[in-house]
C-alpha distance (Angstrom), angle and dihedral (degrees) to the residues before:
residue distance angle dihedral
M1 . . .
F2 3.81 . .
A3 3.81 90.2 .
K4 3.82 91.6 53.3
I5 3.80 92.4 49.6
T6 3.79 91.1 46.9
L7 3.80 90.8 49.9
V8 3.81 91.3 51.1
F9 3.80 92.6 49.7
L10 3.79 91.8 45.1
S11 3.79 90.1 51.8
I12 3.80 90.2 53.3
F13 3.80 91.2 56.9
L14 3.80 95.1 51.0
V15 3.77 118.6 83.8
A16 3.76 122.2 -132.2
C17 3.80 120.9 -161.9
N18 3.79 115.5 -98.9
N19 3.80 119.7 -92.2
N20 3.78 107.3 -133.1
D21 3.77 135.2 142.5
D22 3.81 95.9 -91.0
A23 3.80 111.2 110.6
E24 3.81 90.3 -137.6
Q25 3.78 91.4 57.0
Q26 3.80 92.9 46.3
D27 3.81 88.5 66.7
C28 3.80 88.9 57.2
Y29 3.78 99.4 45.1
E30 3.79 95.8 108.9
T31 3.79 97.2 32.6
I32 3.79 116.8 118.5
C33 3.80 114.1 -145.8
T34 3.78 134.4 -171.8
H35 3.78 123.6 -115.8
N36 3.81 90.3 -117.9
F37 3.79 115.5 122.6
V38 3.79 107.2 -145.0
T39 3.79 120.7 -149.2
I40 3.79 120.7 177.2
T41 3.78 112.1 -148.7
V42 3.77 137.3 179.3
S43 3.78 124.1 -144.0
V44 3.78 121.3 -141.5
K45 3.80 119.1 -158.4
D46 3.76 139.1 157.2
A47 3.80 123.9 -116.9
A48 3.82 90.2 -88.2
G49 3.80 90.9 57.0
E50 3.81 95.7 -107.1
A51 3.79 117.0 143.1
I52 3.79 116.3 -108.3
A53 3.78 116.4 -142.1
L54 3.79 108.8 -149.1
D55 3.79 117.9 -149.5
T56 3.81 90.0 -136.5
Y57 3.74 139.3 -17.6
E58 3.77 140.4 -164.3
V59 3.78 133.4 -150.9
I60 3.78 105.6 -160.3
D61 3.80 123.2 -165.5
N62 3.81 99.3 -137.5
D63 3.83 93.0 -148.6
T64 3.80 99.2 48.6
G65 3.81 103.7 21.9
E66 3.80 89.3 -129.4
D67 3.81 115.9 150.8
L68 3.81 104.9 -134.4
A69 3.81 90.8 -171.5
A70 3.80 94.4 58.0
D71 3.81 90.3 107.0
L72 3.81 95.1 39.2
N73 3.80 101.4 69.0
G74 3.82 96.0 76.2
E75 3.79 127.6 112.8
E76 3.81 91.6 -95.7
Y77 3.80 87.7 71.1
Q78 3.80 94.2 49.4
Y79 3.82 93.1 103.5
L80 3.81 91.7 55.0
K81 3.79 90.6 49.0
E82 3.79 91.6 50.9
Q83 3.81 88.2 53.3
G84 3.81 91.1 48.4
F85 3.83 95.2 -113.7
Y86 3.78 122.5 134.4
P87 3.83 125.8 -176.8
I88 3.79 112.9 -134.6
I89 3.81 100.4 176.4
S90 3.79 137.5 -5.8
D91 3.76 141.6 -179.6
A92 3.80 86.1 -85.2
N93 3.84 83.3 77.2
R94 3.82 95.5 43.2
V95 3.80 98.9 107.3
Q96 3.82 91.4 46.8
Y97 3.83 90.8 57.1
Q98 3.81 100.5 28.9
N99 3.81 114.1 143.6
T100 3.81 91.6 -4.1
T101 3.76 138.6 83.2
A102 3.79 128.1 -129.3
T103 3.76 137.9 -171.0
L104 3.80 115.0 -127.2
T105 3.80 127.7 -172.3
F106 3.81 119.2 -148.3
K107 3.81 112.5 -153.8
G108 3.79 120.9 -175.3
Y109 3.81 125.4 -165.0
V110 3.80 135.0 -161.1
D111 3.81 118.6 179.6
N112 3.83 89.0 -6.3
E113 3.81 90.3 -60.0
A114 3.80 120.4 120.7
I115 3.80 106.9 -124.4
I116 3.82 98.8 163.6
N117 3.79 130.7 46.9
E118 3.83 111.5 165.9
T119 3.80 129.9 161.7
Y120 3.81 125.5 -140.9
E121 3.76 133.8 -175.4
V122 3.79 112.4 -146.8
G123 3.77 137.5 172.5
A124 3.76 142.4 170.9
D125 3.76 139.0 -139.5
C126 3.78 127.7 -160.9
C127 3.79 91.9 -69.1
H128 3.79 114.3 25.8
V129 3.78 147.0 11.2
S130 3.79 118.4 -111.7
L131 3.77 139.8 -164.1
I132 3.79 112.8 -122.9
T133 3.81 100.0 176.8
G134 3.78 136.4 -7.9
N135 3.79 142.7 94.8
T136 3.80 110.8 -87.1
E137 3.83 94.5 -179.1
I138 3.79 110.1 61.7
V139 3.79 116.8 -172.3
L140 3.79 117.3 -168.2
E141 3.79 118.6 -155.4
């Protein structure tokens, strides 16, 4: 009896993907996901290991030309910048990349000069985004 009650309560706390009319979502109807919100970041440091704060950066979807970082250059991300961390994709983009892969280009700028140009392959399943290939620790000489 205790095991059945525990199983019911545990099921309540797990999140299943929404069932809507989109074909992509139909594949995820019975998938159980965690509550974790995944964000893939890159760190940018100099050769001495000091964080580099970029003035701005872009994360361009090579197929669409969309800048995924357009909303990530505001003051609320200033702390991350000071620490040299830059989000390139998160679960906020999961549905857009679900069951596909995409090539993204991370471009970092200091004094209007491009100092970083890195390519990443990313994808997503029914629950989270994932990094397939790409250097997440950039060291500038």
